[in-house]
C-alpha positions, -999 to +999 in steps of 0.1 A: -857-412+632-836-438+614-813-429+586-827-426+551-818-457+529-790-446+503-751-444+501-733-422+523-694-412+522-674-404+551-641-390+544-617-360+556-623-329+562-656-340+571-645-371+594-615-383+614-597-419+614-576-420+644-554-449+660-542-447+697-516-469+712-504-478+746-470-490+758-459-518+784-427-534+794-403-526+820-393-492+805-427-481+796-425-448+812-399-438+787-422-442+756-453-426+748-490-434+742-496-422+706-525-404+692-521-412+650-544-396+626-551-414+593-552-387+568-557-403+537-589-424+536-626-429+528-656-451+535-690-458+523-718-468+538-748-484+521-778-481+543-803-509+526-840-508+533-836-536+555-807-522+578-795-561+581-786-558+545-764-525+548-728-526+541-699-505+552-668-503+536-633-485+542-600-479+527-572-462+540-538-451+530-510-468+559-487-443+545-509-412+555-505-415+591-495-386+611-484-384+648-507-359+664-495-363+701-473-387+722-484-388+760-462-397+787-425-405+782-394-392+801-394-361+773-420-346+751-422-362+717-407-336+692-414-333+654-383-355+646-396-382+668-430-381+651-418-383+620-393-412+627-423-431+640-441-427+609-410-438+591-409-470+613-445-476+605-443-474+568-408-493+566-410-522+591-444-525+603-472-519+575-449-514+546-472-492+527-499-517+521-533-506+519-558-511+549-593-523+536-624-534+553-658-548+541-687-556+562-701-595+563-729-590+586-746-560+600-768-563+631-795-534+633-794-526+672-821-498+669-818-459+677-792-459+648-770-482+664-753-514+643-730-542+650-705-544+622-686-576+617-664-578+585-630-586+568-601-563+578-570-563+557-538-552+570-504-562+555-517-590+532-533-605+562-575-608+564-591-614+597-627-609+608-634-581+632-665-568+650-671-535+663-701-511+671-713-481+650-739-453+659-753-431+631-774-399+648-803-382+635-780-355+617-760-382+601-729-380+625-714-415+625-691-425+654-677-461+660-643-479+675-627-511+670-601-529+690-574-543+668-549-570+680-520-565+659-507-601+665-539-615+648-528-598+616-491-609+618-479-577+632-452-579+657-459-550+681-431-527+678-403-530+706-372-510+716-347-511+744-340-548+738-378-553+745-381-536+775-405-510+758-433-525+738-462-514+720-491-533+733-507-557+710-543-537+710-546-507+690-579-486+694-593-476+662-619-446+661-638-430+636-661-399+635-676-375+611-704-364+592-719-388+566-725-371+530-750-385+507-733-400+476-739-415+445 
C-alpha cells in the first residue's frame, strides 16, 4: 500500500533528527565519535497524486544540538565536555544559522521508497544533496544522508594542532512517525 496523497508533518517528539561524527588523524584515539540530536526542527512531506511531484522540506535550529553520547576516546565524555562541544558548534562552526532543505526532484522507487534530491542550506551556503527516504505502510519515515562539510565551506573541527580531526563526512539520519497535517 502506498502512502496516501496529502501533507504530513514530521517533528519531535514523534521523530528524531541525529548527526553522527567520526574522528581522524594521528591523535584520533584521544577524541570521540559523537551522536548529536537536533532538538528543534520540523519537516513537511507533501505526497502528490503523482509521487514524482512530491515535496520534502526540513527546517532545523542549529542552536538546538544536544550531544547524546561520545564513544571511544581516552576518557568518558562528561556533561561539561558535551556542553563545550555544543558551544563550539554554535560559536565557531554553524554560528547559530538555520539549516534548511527543500527537494527539487523526487524519484519514487516503489514500495514507499523515494530518492530525493534538493537544496541544503547550511551556514549561508546552498548545495545540492541526494539521499533515500522510505515511508512504511504505518507512516514511519526513515532516511539518511552523508553531508561533506567542506562542500558547504565548513572546515572540519581540529584539535591538538591538527592531530585530532573531525572527519569531513557526517551522517545525518531522520526517523519517526508522519502525522497528517494541513
